C-alpha positions as CSV (number, residue, x, y, z in Angstrom):
1,M,83.1,-20.0,9.4
2,T,85.4,-17.1,10.3
3,H,84.6,-13.8,8.9
4,T,87.5,-11.8,7.5
5,P,86.8,-8.2,6.4
6,A,87.6,-7.2,2.9
7,D,89.6,-4.3,4.2
8,P,91.8,-5.1,7.2
9,Q,92.2,-1.4,7.9
10,S,88.5,-0.9,8.6
11,A,88.3,-3.4,11.4
12,P,88.9,-1.9,14.9
13,I,91.9,-3.3,16.7
14,P,91.6,-4.3,20.3
15,E,93.4,-1.1,21.5
16,Q,90.8,1.0,19.7
17,L,88.0,-1.0,21.2
18,R,89.5,-0.5,24.7
19,E,89.7,3.2,24.1
20,Q,86.1,3.4,22.9
21,V,84.9,1.4,25.9
22,E,86.9,3.6,28.3
23,Q,85.5,6.8,26.6
24,T,82.0,5.4,26.8
25,R,82.5,4.6,30.5
26,H,83.8,8.1,31.1
27,E,80.8,9.7,29.3
28,L,78.3,7.4,31.2
29,G,79.9,8.4,34.5
30,Q,79.5,12.0,33.7
31,T,75.9,11.5,32.7
32,V,75.2,9.6,35.9
33,Q,76.9,12.4,38.0
34,A,74.9,15.1,36.2
35,L,71.7,13.2,37.0
36,A,72.7,12.7,40.6
37,D,73.5,16.4,40.9
38,K,70.0,17.3,39.5
39,T,68.3,15.1,42.1
40,D,70.4,16.5,45.0
41,V,67.9,19.2,46.1
42,K,69.7,20.2,49.2
43,T,72.9,20.9,47.4
44,R,71.1,22.8,44.7
45,A,69.3,24.9,47.3
46,Q,72.5,25.7,49.0
47,Q,74.1,26.7,45.8
48,K,71.2,28.9,44.9
49,A,71.3,30.5,48.4
50,A,75.0,31.2,48.1
51,E,74.3,32.8,44.7
52,L,71.5,35.0,46.0
53,K,73.6,36.0,49.0
54,E,76.4,37.1,46.7
55,Q,73.9,39.1,44.6
56,A,72.5,40.7,47.8
57,A,75.9,41.7,48.9
58,V,76.7,43.3,45.6
59,K,73.3,45.2,45.6
60,A,73.9,46.3,49.2
61,E,77.3,47.7,48.3
62,E,75.7,49.6,45.4
63,L,73.0,51.0,47.7
64,K,75.6,52.1,50.2
65,T,77.5,53.9,47.5
66,Q,74.3,55.6,46.3
67,A,73.4,56.5,49.9
68,S,76.8,58.0,50.5
69,K,76.5,60.1,47.4
70,A,73.0,61.2,48.4
71,T,74.2,62.1,51.9
72,S,77.0,64.2,50.5
73,Q,74.7,66.0,48.1
74,V,72.2,66.8,50.9
75,Q,74.9,68.0,53.2
76,D,76.4,70.2,50.5
77,K,73.1,71.9,50.0
78,L,72.3,72.5,53.7
79,P,73.1,76.0,55.1
80,D,75.9,76.2,57.7
81,S,73.4,77.0,60.5
82,V,71.5,73.8,59.9
83,K,74.8,71.8,59.8
84,D,75.9,73.5,63.1
85,K,72.6,72.8,64.8
86,A,72.7,69.1,63.6
87,A,76.3,68.8,64.9
88,Q,75.3,70.3,68.2
89,T,72.2,68.1,68.5
90,A,74.3,65.0,67.6
91,G,76.7,65.8,70.4
92,Q,73.8,66.2,72.8
93,V,72.3,62.9,71.6
94,R,75.7,61.1,72.1
95,A,76.0,62.4,75.6
96,T,72.5,61.5,76.5
97,A,73.0,58.1,74.9
98,A,76.2,57.5,76.9
99,R,74.4,58.4,80.2
100,A,71.5,56.1,79.2
101,G,73.9,53.3,78.4
102,R,75.5,53.5,81.8
103,V,72.1,53.3,83.5
104,W,71.2,50.5,81.2
105,Q,74.3,48.5,82.1
106,E,73.6,49.0,85.7
107,K,69.9,48.0,85.7
108,A,69.0,45.9,82.7
109,P,68.9,42.0,82.9
110,A,71.8,40.2,81.2
111,P,69.8,38.5,78.3
112,L,68.2,41.9,77.4
113,R,71.6,43.6,77.4
114,Q,72.9,40.9,75.0
115,K,70.0,41.3,72.6
116,A,70.5,45.1,72.7
117,A,74.2,44.6,72.0
118,Q,73.4,42.6,68.9
119,S,71.0,45.2,67.7
120,A,73.6,47.9,68.2
121,Q,76.1,46.0,66.2
122,L,73.5,45.6,63.4
123,A,73.0,49.4,63.5
124,R,76.8,50.0,63.3
125,D,77.0,47.6,60.4
126,N,74.3,49.6,58.5
127,R,75.6,53.0,59.5
128,T,75.4,54.5,56.0
129,V,71.7,53.7,55.7
130,L,71.0,55.3,59.1
131,L,73.0,58.4,58.2
132,V,71.1,58.8,55.0
133,A,67.8,58.5,57.0
134,A,69.0,61.1,59.5
135,A,70.2,63.5,56.8
136,A,66.8,63.1,55.1
137,G,65.1,63.9,58.4
138,V,67.2,67.0,58.9
139,T,66.4,68.1,55.4
140,V,62.7,67.7,55.9
141,L,62.8,69.7,59.2
142,W,64.8,72.4,57.4
143,L,62.3,72.6,54.5
144,A,59.4,72.6,56.9
145,G,61.0,75.5,58.8
146,R,61.5,77.4,55.6
147,R,57.9,77.0,54.6
148,K,56.7,78.4,57.9
149,K,58.9,81.5,57.4
150,G,57.8,81.9,53.8
């Protein structure tokens, strides 16, 4: 016995069935991929690491900006005599460092020189933080000097 529906319009035609099957396959494929992605711990860890690295870079940039502003504020408040003394001392430090660097190049073993070069590059990359620390040190010395006088 063949079943004929009462309303021929309500029965799905083969084309509709094919579309439904294709849509179901597509959805199932997406579900399987989503499950596979959740079980790929290495990829998820790499994605999280990249996200955290980006957040750290943004935060570092914010801190550099804040440090730069703080340095400017501290420098603006220092008397000229302190600024002059700091500039003179910085010049002396640079000259002494240059002499020490020449001696270092002549006498230090190669692996140790390489490690020192890496550390120096790291210091150059974080120059703002170091400058803020130096400015804070100068300020502390200046305040200590004022207290002794007062």
